[in-house]
All heavy atoms as an XYZ file, in Angstrom:
793
protein
N    -101.850    -18.853    -29.489
C    -102.227    -18.335    -30.757
C    -102.616    -16.801    -30.609
O    -103.496    -16.512    -29.734
C    -103.456    -19.185    -31.290
C    -103.796    -18.847    -32.687
S    -105.201    -19.862    -33.199
C    -104.332    -20.996    -34.302
N    -102.138    -16.036    -31.376
C    -102.395    -14.541    -31.344
C    -102.883    -14.011    -32.660
O    -102.235    -14.317    -33.711
C    -101.032    -13.880    -30.996
C    -101.301    -12.367    -31.076
C    -100.436    -14.307    -29.657
N    -104.089    -13.558    -32.701
C    -104.599    -12.983    -33.881
C    -104.622    -14.038    -35.075
O    -104.226    -13.652    -36.218
C    -103.975    -11.740    -34.264
N    -104.974    -15.216    -34.805
C    -105.042    -16.227    -35.878
C    -103.733    -16.869    -36.274
O    -103.687    -17.695    -37.186
N    -102.697    -16.428    -35.563
C    -101.298    -17.139    -35.937
C    -100.841    -17.976    -34.753
O    -101.105    -17.749    -33.575
C    -100.206    -16.003    -36.128
C    -100.532    -15.171    -37.361
C     -99.395    -14.229    -37.627
N     -99.502    -13.241    -36.557
C     -98.640    -12.170    -36.387
N     -97.568    -12.128    -37.076
N     -98.794    -11.312    -35.456
N    -100.202    -19.129    -35.129
C     -99.648    -19.937    -34.193
C     -98.511    -19.313    -33.442
O     -97.785    -18.500    -33.997
C     -99.362    -21.285    -34.867
N     -98.215    -19.740    -32.280
C     -97.071    -19.272    -31.593
C     -95.764    -19.850    -32.307
O     -95.844    -20.838    -32.988
C     -97.013    -19.784    -30.099
N     -94.699    -19.016    -32.294
C     -93.491    -19.429    -32.946
C     -92.928    -20.795    -32.250
O     -93.041    -20.979    -31.088
C     -92.554    -18.238    -32.816
C     -93.203    -17.427    -31.638
C     -94.602    -17.781    -31.632
N     -92.421    -21.594    -33.140
C     -91.890    -22.802    -32.663
C     -90.611    -22.528    -31.764
O     -89.892    -21.552    -31.956
C     -91.439    -23.606    -33.811
N     -90.526    -23.351    -30.787
C     -89.372    -23.193    -29.802
C     -88.128    -24.060    -30.379
O     -88.187    -25.175    -30.450
C     -89.731    -23.672    -28.462
C     -88.852    -23.405    -27.323
C     -88.810    -21.857    -27.137
C     -89.419    -23.973    -26.013
N     -87.133    -23.202    -30.871
C     -85.947    -23.925    -31.408
C     -84.953    -24.319    -30.182
O     -85.113    -23.798    -29.175
C     -85.307    -22.941    -32.360
O     -84.839    -21.864    -31.603
C     -86.146    -22.493    -33.494
N     -84.123    -25.240    -30.589
C     -83.168    -25.607    -29.422
C     -82.386    -24.369    -28.856
O     -82.242    -24.249    -27.725
C     -82.232    -26.561    -30.182
C     -82.976    -27.172    -31.264
C     -83.974    -26.021    -31.691
N     -81.972    -23.526    -29.806
C     -81.263    -22.329    -29.290
C     -82.115    -21.378    -28.474
O     -81.652    -20.907    -27.430
C     -80.746    -21.521    -30.487
C     -80.000    -20.182    -30.079
C     -79.243    -19.624    -31.326
N     -78.726    -18.353    -31.011
C     -77.507    -18.151    -30.501
N     -76.775    -19.230    -30.262
N     -77.072    -17.044    -30.240
N     -83.410    -21.240    -28.821
C     -84.296    -20.311    -28.047
C     -84.613    -21.040    -26.677
O     -84.804    -20.450    -25.657
C     -85.648    -19.950    -28.781
O     -86.293    -21.137    -29.117
N     -84.622    -22.397    -26.661
C     -84.907    -23.191    -25.480
C     -83.766    -22.988    -24.454
O     -84.007    -22.686    -23.312
C     -85.023    -24.607    -25.770
C     -85.234    -25.574    -24.520
C     -86.418    -25.232    -23.750
C     -85.228    -26.959    -24.981
N     -82.524    -23.088    -25.056
C     -81.346    -22.902    -24.102
C     -81.255    -21.417    -23.641
O     -80.906    -21.192    -22.443
C     -80.082    -23.341    -24.849
C     -79.998    -24.805    -24.969
C     -79.909    -25.351    -26.252
C     -79.993    -25.643    -23.968
C     -79.862    -26.735    -26.385
C     -80.019    -27.011    -24.048
C     -79.937    -27.594    -25.329
N     -81.710    -20.485    -24.336
C     -81.635    -19.134    -23.959
C     -82.743    -18.849    -22.968
O     -82.558    -18.107    -21.967
C     -81.878    -18.035    -25.125
C     -80.501    -17.966    -25.922
S     -78.982    -17.698    -24.999
C     -79.357    -16.294    -24.101
N     -83.788    -19.508    -23.106
C     -84.922    -19.433    -22.031
C     -84.393    -20.095    -20.769
O     -84.647    -19.525    -19.648
C     -86.267    -20.122    -22.429
C     -87.353    -19.889    -21.564
C     -88.629    -20.390    -22.147
O     -88.867    -20.336    -23.324
O     -89.500    -20.744    -21.311
N     -83.716    -21.100    -20.752
C     -83.155    -21.802    -19.708
C     -82.156    -20.812    -18.991
O     -82.075    -20.619    -17.791
C     -82.547    -23.110    -19.978
C     -83.517    -24.114    -20.338
C     -81.560    -23.621    -18.838
C     -83.062    -25.416    -20.905
N     -81.271    -20.164    -19.841
C     -80.231    -19.194    -19.408
C     -81.022    -18.116    -18.639
O     -80.455    -17.658    -17.594
C     -79.434    -18.786    -20.430
N     -82.005    -17.486    -19.245
C     -82.742    -16.399    -18.519
C     -83.209    -16.829    -17.168
O     -83.152    -16.143    -16.188
C     -83.732    -15.838    -19.449
C     -83.204    -15.209    -20.658
C     -84.769    -14.967    -18.679
C     -84.106    -14.876    -21.740
N     -83.904    -18.021    -17.100
C     -84.457    -18.541    -15.957
C     -83.380    -18.814    -14.720
O     -83.622    -18.544    -13.571
C     -85.255    -19.705    -16.047
C     -86.694    -19.325    -16.656
C     -87.160    -19.561    -17.858
C     -87.735    -18.640    -15.900
N     -88.494    -19.131    -17.995
C     -88.848    -18.437    -16.835
C     -87.862    -18.188    -14.644
C     -90.019    -17.901    -16.430
C     -89.023    -17.599    -14.235
C     -90.092    -17.458    -15.139
N     -82.276    -19.417    -15.208
C     -81.144    -19.615    -14.360
C     -80.509    -18.304    -13.788
O     -80.249    -18.182    -12.665
C     -80.128    -20.458    -14.966
C     -80.392    -21.933    -15.151
C     -79.356    -22.689    -16.019
C     -80.628    -22.609    -13.858
N     -80.491    -17.279    -14.670
C     -80.023    -16.030    -14.223
C     -80.873    -15.440    -13.256
O     -80.498    -14.840    -12.139
C     -79.780    -15.065    -15.405
O     -78.933    -15.681    -16.354
C     -79.288    -13.733    -15.069
N     -82.268    -15.449    -13.497
C     -83.207    -14.948    -12.574
C     -83.062    -15.715    -11.232
O     -83.059    -14.934    -10.113
C     -84.623    -15.149    -13.141
C     -85.770    -14.586    -12.263
C     -85.689    -13.105    -12.055
C     -87.130    -14.961    -12.862
N     -83.038    -16.889    -11.233
C     -82.911    -17.739     -9.929
C     -81.557    -17.276     -9.208
O     -81.575    -17.123     -8.024
C     -83.013    -19.274    -10.247
N     -80.534    -17.294     -9.914
C     -79.297    -16.900     -9.211
C     -79.189    -15.486     -8.736
O     -78.744    -15.357     -7.598
N     -79.805    -14.654     -9.457
C     -79.804    -13.225     -8.895
C     -80.735    -13.048     -7.765
O     -80.453    -12.379     -6.772
C     -80.011    -12.168     -9.973
O     -81.310    -12.565    -10.621
C     -78.899    -12.165    -11.018
N     -81.858    -13.735     -7.736
C     -82.710    -13.732     -6.656
C     -82.142    -14.341     -5.459
O     -82.119    -13.724     -4.316
C     -84.032    -14.439     -7.025
C     -85.075    -14.524     -5.897
C     -85.619    -13.179     -5.524
C     -86.328    -15.398     -6.372
N     -81.506    -15.530     -5.541
C     -80.774    -16.159     -4.463
C     -79.683    -15.275     -3.880
O     -79.519    -15.088     -2.735
C     -80.244    -17.465     -4.957
C     -79.858    -18.477     -3.801
C     -81.012    -18.787     -2.851
C     -79.476    -19.733     -4.422
N     -78.929    -14.667     -4.842
C     -77.851    -13.722     -4.350
C     -78.471    -12.499     -3.639
O     -77.723    -12.177     -2.660
C     -77.067    -13.259     -5.628
N     -79.535    -11.936     -4.031
C     -80.049    -10.786     -3.330
C     -80.550    -11.239     -1.962
O     -80.327    -10.521     -1.030
C     -81.204    -10.192     -4.094
O     -82.300    -11.092     -4.261
N     -81.067    -12.489     -1.844
C     -81.471    -12.922     -0.476
C     -80.249    -13.021      0.475
O     -80.304    -12.638      1.679
C     -82.217    -14.249     -0.565
C     -83.530    -14.225     -1.251
C     -84.161    -15.560     -1.415
C     -84.605    -13.205     -0.495
N     -79.131    -13.667     -0.011
C     -78.029    -13.710      0.723
C     -77.429    -12.348      0.988
O     -76.986    -12.031      2.217
C     -76.912    -14.581     -0.035
C     -76.980    -16.027      0.146
C     -77.378    -16.803     -0.971
C     -76.616    -16.677      1.351
C     -77.463    -18.113     -0.813
C     -76.761    -17.927      1.490
C     -77.203    -18.757      0.372
N     -77.388    -11.461      0.147
C     -76.909    -10.169      0.259
C     -77.669     -9.384      1.299
O     -77.138     -8.617      2.133
C     -76.824     -9.353     -1.044
C     -75.883     -8.217     -1.157
O     -75.077     -8.113     -0.195
O     -76.094     -7.382     -1.972
N     -78.914     -9.480      1.261
C     -79.740     -8.768      2.210
C     -79.626     -9.356      3.639
O     -79.612     -8.555      4.599
C     -81.314     -8.875      1.806
C     -81.754     -8.001      0.705
C     -83.153     -8.406      0.177
C     -81.660     -6.483      0.961
N     -79.451    -10.594      3.791
C     -79.309    -11.272      4.967
C     -77.953    -11.052      5.726
O     -77.803    -10.770      6.900
C     -79.605    -12.695      4.903
C     -79.703    -13.462      6.167
C     -80.150    -14.786      5.987
N     -79.796    -15.616      7.109
C     -79.321    -16.878      6.937
N     -79.219    -17.439      5.814
N     -78.937    -17.533      7.996
N     -76.935    -11.141      4.891
C     -75.542    -11.242      5.481
C     -74.547    -10.173      4.759
O     -73.403    -10.178      5.236
C     -74.958    -12.575      5.327
O     -74.781    -12.933      4.008
N     -74.964     -9.418      3.794
C     -74.194     -8.489      3.144
C     -73.087     -9.205      2.415
O     -71.951     -8.596      2.188
C     -73.637     -7.471      4.018
C     -74.721     -6.630      4.839
C     -75.412     -5.619      4.034
N     -74.581     -4.599      3.458
C     -74.886     -3.931      2.499
N     -76.095     -4.013      1.799
N     -74.103     -3.108      1.970
N     -73.249    -10.440      1.987
C     -72.275    -11.262      1.372
C     -72.971    -12.108      0.195
O     -74.069    -12.554      0.528
C     -71.423    -12.148      2.229
C     -70.580    -11.449      3.269
C     -69.756    -12.364      4.057
N     -68.992    -13.325      3.328
C     -67.781    -13.056      2.806
N     -67.159    -11.907      3.034
N     -67.112    -13.970      2.105
N     -72.354    -12.230     -0.864
C     -72.831    -13.191     -1.904
C     -71.807    -14.369     -1.975
O     -70.661    -14.151     -2.268
C     -72.891    -12.476     -3.389
C     -73.854    -11.352     -3.151
C     -73.399    -13.522     -4.321
C     -74.024    -10.428     -4.411
N     -72.304    -15.546     -1.701
C     -71.317    -16.690     -1.603
C     -70.636    -17.050     -3.002
O     -71.209    -16.866     -4.074
C     -72.141    -17.901     -1.288
C     -73.548    -17.279     -0.727
C     -73.594    -15.905     -1.372
N     -69.298    -17.285     -2.811
C     -68.496    -17.620     -4.018
C     -69.140    -18.786     -4.724
O     -69.071    -18.935     -5.924
C     -67.090    -17.820     -3.599
C     -66.367    -16.603     -3.183
O     -66.767    -15.550     -3.561
N     -65.312    -16.797     -2.389
N     -69.572    -19.701     -3.947
C     -70.205    -20.970     -4.556
C     -71.352    -20.779     -5.460
O     -71.532    -21.331     -6.574
C     -70.627    -21.997     -3.415
N     -72.057    -19.709     -5.135
C     -73.236    -19.310     -6.044
C     -72.824    -18.676     -7.313
O     -73.250    -19.047     -8.351
C     -74.198    -18.279     -5.195
C     -75.271    -17.764     -5.973
C     -76.308    -18.952     -6.355
C     -76.036    -16.700     -5.138
N     -71.944    -17.681     -7.091
C     -71.497    -17.066     -8.432
C     -70.569    -18.041     -9.361
O     -70.764    -18.074    -10.526
C     -70.617    -15.866     -8.034
O     -69.479    -16.188     -7.208
C     -71.479    -14.776     -7.452
N     -69.803    -18.848     -8.681
C     -69.045    -19.907     -9.414
C     -69.994    -20.839    -10.120
O     -69.726    -21.253    -11.258
C     -68.040    -20.545     -8.529
N     -71.001    -21.304     -9.442
C     -72.059    -22.280    -10.025
C     -72.602    -21.695    -11.187
O     -72.877    -22.299    -12.294
C     -72.992    -22.655     -8.929
O     -72.338    -23.393     -7.915
N     -73.059    -20.385    -11.043
C     -73.721    -19.750    -12.137
C     -72.701    -19.595    -13.390
O     -73.249    -19.791    -14.506
C     -74.216    -18.354    -11.729
C     -75.277    -17.603    -12.609
C     -76.478    -18.342    -12.937
C     -75.639    -16.246    -11.973
N     -71.466    -19.238    -13.140
C     -70.539    -19.103    -14.189
C     -70.313    -20.435    -14.952
O     -70.377    -20.479    -16.201
C     -69.235    -18.585    -13.670
N     -70.166    -21.533    -14.193
C     -70.048    -22.846    -14.793
C     -71.230    -23.209    -15.428
O     -71.259    -23.845    -16.627
C     -69.659    -23.898    -13.702
C     -69.690    -25.225    -14.265
C     -68.306    -23.593    -13.089
N     -72.535    -23.002    -14.910
C     -73.709    -23.352    -15.614
C     -73.837    -22.504    -16.921
O     -74.349    -22.983    -17.943
C     -74.888    -23.000    -14.682
N     -73.323    -21.300    -16.885
C     -73.329    -20.426    -18.162
C     -72.584    -21.194    -19.216
O     -73.034    -21.309    -20.402
C     -72.706    -19.063    -17.837
N     -71.388    -21.683    -18.927
C     -70.559    -22.463    -20.010
C     -71.262    -23.652    -20.478
O     -71.279    -23.991    -21.660
C     -69.161    -22.622    -19.423
C     -68.471    -21.367    -19.103
C     -67.089    -21.855    -18.489
C     -68.206    -20.505    -20.255
N     -71.981    -24.314    -19.498
C     -72.663    -25.560    -19.901
C     -73.841    -25.328    -20.812
O     -73.940    -26.038    -21.841
C     -73.029    -26.389    -18.591
C     -71.838    -26.901    -17.899
C     -73.982    -27.539    -18.977
C     -72.060    -27.429    -16.494
N     -74.654    -24.305    -20.477
C     -75.707    -23.934    -21.277
C     -75.338    -23.549    -22.692
O     -75.880    -23.924    -23.623
C     -76.566    -22.915    -20.515
C     -77.656    -22.301    -21.466
C     -77.302    -23.474    -19.334
N     -74.350    -22.744    -22.666
C     -73.951    -22.160    -24.023
C     -73.155    -23.342    -24.863
O     -73.089    -23.129    -26.053
C     -72.937    -20.956    -23.821
C     -73.814    -19.752    -23.455
N     -74.734    -19.194    -24.147
C     -73.774    -19.021    -22.293
C     -75.238    -18.201    -23.634
N     -74.739    -18.089    -22.429
N     -72.625    -24.259    -24.096
C     -72.043    -25.460    -24.936
C     -72.960    -26.061    -25.805
O     -72.609    -26.650    -26.822
C     -71.412    -26.416    -23.943
N     -74.273    -26.095    -25.458
C     -75.265    -26.752    -26.289
C     -75.567    -25.991    -27.595
O     -76.083    -26.426    -28.569
C     -76.607    -27.015    -25.447
C     -76.493    -28.111    -24.448
C     -76.294    -27.738    -23.104
C     -76.553    -29.423    -24.870
C     -76.226    -28.715    -22.217
C     -76.423    -30.480    -23.908
C     -76.282    -30.107    -22.623
N     -75.221    -24.705    -27.535
C     -75.350    -23.916    -28.671
C     -74.088    -23.737    -29.562
O     -74.140    -23.085    -30.586
C     -75.692    -22.408    -28.279
O     -77.009    -22.430    -27.589
N     -73.085    -24.441    -29.215
C     -71.911    -24.496    -30.005
C     -70.720    -23.776    -29.407
O     -70.832    -22.900    -28.462
N     -69.505    -23.865    -30.033
C     -68.361    -23.312    -29.558
C     -68.329    -21.778    -29.664
O     -67.746    -21.092    -28.696
C     -67.155    -23.814    -30.374
C     -67.747    -24.730    -31.362
C     -69.182    -24.868    -31.111
N     -69.031    -21.179    -30.605
C     -69.064    -19.727    -30.724
C     -69.803    -19.142    -29.565
O     -69.402    -18.103    -28.956
C     -69.720    -19.333    -32.055
N     -70.819    -19.802    -29.108
C     -71.554    -19.263    -27.887
C     -70.856    -19.387    -26.677
O     -70.850    -18.435    -25.808
C     -72.895    -20.076    -27.729
N     -69.960    -20.517    -26.546
C     -69.087    -20.607    -25.351
C     -68.050    -19.475    -25.384
O     -67.863    -18.883    -24.344
C     -68.434    -21.905    -25.215
C     -67.400    -21.975    -24.143
C     -69.481    -23.016    -25.080
N     -67.437    -19.230    -26.540
C     -66.452    -18.262    -26.617
C     -67.015    -16.787    -26.282
O     -66.349    -15.915    -25.764
C     -65.743    -18.292    -28.049
C     -64.858    -19.541    -28.148
C     -64.347    -19.559    -29.614
C     -63.724    -19.517    -27.200
N     -68.193    -16.552    -26.790
C     -68.902    -15.191    -26.601
C     -69.067    -15.101    -25.035
O     -68.867    -14.042    -24.512
C     -70.166    -15.188    -27.374
O     -69.911    -15.257    -28.695
C     -70.891    -13.808    -27.106
N     -69.543    -16.165    -24.443
C     -69.763    -16.033    -23.005
C     -68.497    -15.737    -22.242
O     -68.550    -14.983    -21.402
C     -70.540    -17.322    -22.504
O     -70.751    -17.352    -21.198
N     -67.466    -16.408    -22.533
C     -66.138    -16.290    -22.000
C     -65.727    -14.850    -22.233
O     -65.088    -14.226    -21.277
C     -65.165    -17.308    -22.545
C     -65.229    -18.675    -21.934
C     -64.371    -19.683    -22.829
C     -65.016    -18.792    -20.405
N     -65.839    -14.301    -23.419
C     -65.467    -12.960    -23.686
C     -66.208    -11.942    -22.881
O     -65.642    -10.930    -22.349
C     -65.685    -12.686    -25.281
N     -67.538    -12.152    -22.730
C     -68.329    -11.253    -21.862
C     -67.833    -11.262    -20.479
O     -67.720    -10.293    -19.869
C     -69.820    -11.619    -21.968
C     -70.578    -11.042    -20.860
C     -70.431    -11.285    -23.352
N     -67.551    -12.464    -19.925
C     -67.047    -12.676    -18.589
C     -65.653    -12.055    -18.417
O     -65.418    -11.353    -17.404
C     -67.051    -14.105    -18.092
C     -68.458    -14.611    -17.914
S     -68.438    -16.203    -17.048
C     -68.469    -17.446    -18.460
N     -64.875    -12.082    -19.450
C     -63.521    -11.519    -19.258
C     -63.558    -10.039    -19.322
O     -62.820     -9.348    -18.487
C     -62.577    -11.998    -20.449
N     -64.422     -9.486    -20.203
C     -64.592     -8.000    -20.292
C     -65.060     -7.469    -18.880
O     -64.671     -6.432    -18.465
C     -65.397     -7.620    -21.477
N     -66.070     -8.126    -18.357
C     -66.630     -7.732    -17.166
C     -65.704     -7.810    -16.031
O     -65.651     -7.092    -15.004
C     -67.936     -8.384    -16.809
C     -69.120     -7.768    -17.596
C     -70.329     -8.583    -17.434
C     -69.455     -6.349    -17.252
N     -64.815     -8.880    -16.088
C     -63.781     -9.036    -15.003
C     -62.863     -7.882    -14.959
O     -62.582     -7.348    -13.889
C     -62.947    -10.327    -15.173
C     -62.101    -10.641    -14.072
S     -61.109    -12.129    -14.230
C     -62.209    -13.268    -15.030
N     -62.485     -7.372    -16.180
C     -61.556     -6.220    -16.207
C     -62.317     -4.943    -15.755
O     -61.891     -4.192    -14.891
C     -61.020     -6.012    -17.622
C     -60.072     -7.172    -18.088
C     -59.737     -6.977    -19.559
C     -58.697     -7.190    -17.247
N     -63.504     -4.730    -16.357
C     -64.216     -3.488    -15.945
C     -64.733     -3.612    -14.408
O     -64.616     -2.528    -13.864
N     -65.130     -4.661    -14.065
C     -65.512     -4.854    -12.735
C     -64.498     -4.649    -11.660
O     -64.645     -4.100    -10.550
N     -63.183     -5.113    -12.026
C     -62.167     -4.910    -11.173
C     -61.723     -3.378    -10.944
O     -61.347     -2.965     -9.934
C     -60.953     -5.669    -11.672
N     -61.918     -2.668    -11.946
C     -61.611     -1.326    -11.996
C     -62.682     -0.606    -11.013
O     -62.338      0.339    -10.239
C     -61.748     -0.653    -13.312
C     -60.459     -1.087    -14.294
C     -60.681     -0.492    -15.642
C     -59.195     -0.571    -13.741
N     -63.898     -0.870    -11.238
C     -65.063     -0.357    -10.467
C     -64.890     -0.653     -8.987
O     -64.925      0.124     -8.007
C     -66.422     -0.670    -10.952
C     -67.577     -0.104    -10.060
C     -66.586     -0.183    -12.360
N     -64.550     -1.995     -8.690
C     -64.334     -2.409     -7.354
C     -63.139     -1.815     -6.704
O     -63.194     -1.393     -5.552
C     -64.055     -4.011     -7.393
C     -63.634     -4.565     -6.048
C     -64.586     -4.642     -4.996
C     -62.349     -4.871     -5.789
C     -64.291     -5.242     -3.894
C     -61.983     -5.409     -4.599
C     -62.955     -5.560     -3.518
O     -62.558     -6.093     -2.345
N     -62.058     -1.558     -7.462
C     -60.842     -0.936     -6.854
C     -61.107      0.601     -6.490
O     -60.366      0.931     -5.472
C     -59.680     -1.020     -7.943
N     -62.036      1.150     -7.180
C     -62.319      2.516     -6.735
C     -63.391      2.610     -5.748
O     -63.821      3.610     -5.315
C     -62.869      3.311     -7.990
C     -61.692      3.478     -9.061
C     -62.228      4.275    -10.142
N     -61.147      4.777    -10.936
C     -60.725      6.159    -10.846
N     -61.385      6.989    -10.206
N     -59.688      6.551    -11.634
N     -63.859      1.446     -5.162
C     -64.829      1.398     -4.036
C     -66.394      1.570     -4.613
O     -67.216      1.905     -3.770
N     -66.461      1.440     -5.905
C     -67.891      1.639     -6.484
C     -68.878      0.518     -6.083
O     -69.990      0.900     -5.770
N     -68.404     -0.633     -6.069
C     -69.343     -1.788     -5.789
C     -68.449     -2.874     -5.106
O     -67.230     -2.911     -5.106
C     -70.024     -2.362     -6.966
C     -69.148     -2.846     -7.994
C     -71.037     -1.456     -7.529
C     -69.905     -3.544     -9.148
N     -69.119     -3.774     -4.435
C     -68.460     -4.831     -3.725
C     -68.068     -5.977     -4.611
O     -68.502     -6.103     -5.778
N     -67.146     -6.791     -4.143
C     -66.563     -7.966     -4.991
C     -67.657     -8.881     -5.317
O     -67.669     -9.489     -6.422
N     -68.491     -9.275     -4.393
C     -69.621    -10.131     -4.639
C     -70.491     -9.656     -5.848
O     -70.945    -10.429     -6.653
N     -70.749     -8.316     -5.832
C     -71.594     -7.726     -6.820
C     -70.894     -7.867     -8.221
O     -71.543     -8.228     -9.279
C     -71.848     -6.326     -6.612
C     -72.588     -6.034     -5.336
O     -73.518     -6.905     -5.034
O     -72.249     -5.134     -4.572
N     -69.610     -7.781     -8.240
C     -68.830     -7.896     -9.475
C     -68.925     -9.339    -10.019
O     -69.075     -9.533    -11.139
C     -67.309     -7.489     -9.356
C     -66.521     -7.753    -10.549
C     -67.304     -5.887     -9.033
N     -68.612    -10.258     -9.063
C     -68.746    -11.691     -9.425
C     -69.996    -12.066     -9.932
O     -70.185    -12.824    -10.954
C     -68.208    -12.617     -8.230
C     -66.763    -12.458     -7.918
C     -66.365    -13.294     -6.847
C     -67.005    -12.799     -5.627
N     -66.503    -13.535     -4.358
N     -71.076    -11.530     -9.373
C     -72.480    -11.931     -9.740
C     -72.744    -11.335    -11.179
O     -73.283    -11.939    -11.967
C     -73.396    -11.337     -8.806
C     -75.013    -11.674     -9.114
C     -75.205    -13.127     -9.041
C     -75.826    -10.931     -8.125
N     -72.220    -10.132    -11.400
C     -72.459     -9.485    -12.692
C     -71.717    -10.301    -13.779
O     -72.226    -10.452    -14.854
C     -72.017     -8.025    -12.714
N     -70.527    -10.786    -13.397
C     -69.774    -11.596    -14.421
C     -70.496    -12.839    -14.696
O     -70.636    -13.124    -15.892
C     -68.326    -11.853    -13.788
C     -67.503    -10.520    -13.773
C     -67.655    -12.907    -14.638
C     -66.236    -10.632    -12.908
N     -70.858    -13.528    -13.746
C     -71.553    -14.793    -13.919
C     -72.917    -14.678    -14.636
O     -73.225    -15.360    -15.577
C     -71.662    -15.512    -12.579
N     -73.725    -13.719    -14.160
C     -75.073    -13.541    -14.864
C     -74.937    -13.037    -16.235
O     -75.665    -13.475    -17.141
C     -75.837    -12.636    -13.920
N     -74.018    -12.206    -16.485
C     -73.736    -11.695    -17.887
C     -73.219    -12.854    -18.834
O     -73.551    -12.920    -19.972
C     -72.930    -10.516    -17.859
O     -73.513     -9.400    -17.214
N     -72.441    -13.646    -18.246
C     -71.852    -14.920    -18.976
C     -73.156    -15.703    -19.303
O     -73.124    -16.324    -20.388
N     -73.999    -15.871    -18.339
C     -75.121    -16.694    -18.583
C     -75.996    -16.221    -19.715
O     -76.524    -16.920    -20.597
C     -75.903    -16.912    -17.331
C     -77.152    -17.802    -17.458
S     -76.859    -19.492    -17.811
C     -76.446    -20.082    -16.155
N     -76.154    -14.872    -19.624
C     -77.041    -14.231    -20.746
C     -76.332    -14.093    -21.989
O     -77.025    -14.110    -23.064
C     -77.515    -12.819    -20.137
C     -78.490    -12.847    -18.969
C     -78.707    -11.474    -18.461
C     -79.722    -13.570    -19.179
N     -75.026    -13.866    -22.030
C     -74.410    -13.764    -23.256
C     -74.575    -12.461    -23.926
O     -75.355    -11.569    -23.342
N     -73.991    -12.212    -24.986
C     -74.121    -10.883    -25.703
C     -75.094    -11.127    -26.786
O     -75.089    -12.146    -27.423
C     -72.699    -10.502    -26.311
C     -72.743     -9.224    -27.033
C     -72.613     -8.013    -26.456
C     -72.946     -9.141    -28.453
C     -72.704     -6.860    -27.086
C     -72.908     -8.038    -29.166
C     -72.848     -6.795    -28.457
O     -72.797     -5.600    -29.059
N     -75.925    -10.140    -26.994
C     -76.194     -8.814    -26.482
C     -77.188     -8.764    -25.272
O     -77.390     -7.750    -24.815
C     -76.776     -8.101    -27.661
C     -77.621     -9.146    -28.360
C     -76.802    -10.474    -28.179
N     -77.731     -9.994    -24.837
C     -78.674     -9.894    -23.787
C     -78.127     -9.358    -22.511
O     -78.950     -8.932    -21.572
C     -79.366    -11.356    -23.518
C     -80.226    -11.932    -24.533
C     -80.766    -13.261    -24.147
C     -81.410    -10.912    -24.673
N     -76.884     -9.488    -22.223
C     -76.246     -8.961    -20.962
C     -76.287     -7.454    -20.846
O     -76.229     -6.905    -19.818
C     -74.780     -9.482    -20.800
S     -73.657     -8.778    -22.022
N     -76.410     -6.727    -21.995
C     -76.339     -5.294    -21.955
C     -77.547     -4.621    -21.206
O     -77.238     -3.830    -20.286
C     -76.182     -4.752    -23.497
C     -75.056     -5.084    -24.185
C     -75.020     -4.561    -25.534
C     -73.837     -4.669    -23.442
N     -78.803     -5.123    -21.408
C     -79.856     -4.489    -20.583
C     -79.755     -4.898    -19.151
O     -80.140     -4.192    -18.191
C     -81.075     -5.028    -21.162
C     -80.741     -5.595    -22.490
C     -79.256     -5.911    -22.472
N     -79.140     -6.158    -18.884
C     -79.033     -6.644    -17.494
C     -78.046     -5.710    -16.707
O     -78.243     -5.385    -15.531
C     -78.419     -8.065    -17.490
C     -78.012     -8.508    -16.110
C     -79.095     -8.984    -15.278
C     -76.743     -8.621    -15.742
C     -78.746     -9.434    -14.039
C     -76.456     -9.095    -14.554
C     -77.367     -9.522    -13.631
N     -77.028     -5.263    -17.421
C     -76.055     -4.474    -16.706
C     -76.512     -3.091    -16.394
O     -76.326     -2.439    -15.587
C     -74.710     -4.417    -17.477
C     -74.043     -5.726    -17.668
C     -72.848     -5.611    -18.571
C     -73.454     -6.164    -16.282
């Protein structure tokens, strides 16, 4: 309760977005530990995060899944260009794709 007002109700959509944010945080933290230790981010981690993104967004409806897929596709193209020029590693690109797919649009913009 803030200044005499009750906290806003947690809607199903906001609950799934909260789950998405926590999964993104956990995935990026785990990826950073792998990256620091071995300079590699496992494909299983990024693939799991991408699949989890689609599952989480499926609870919000087909539009959310399509938006998540569109975000991932756009980053795949942009990330491939940056990777080809030697800007960042492939694991970093895959992590950005999966995490941004989990966050969806427009939440992925501040993440990037």
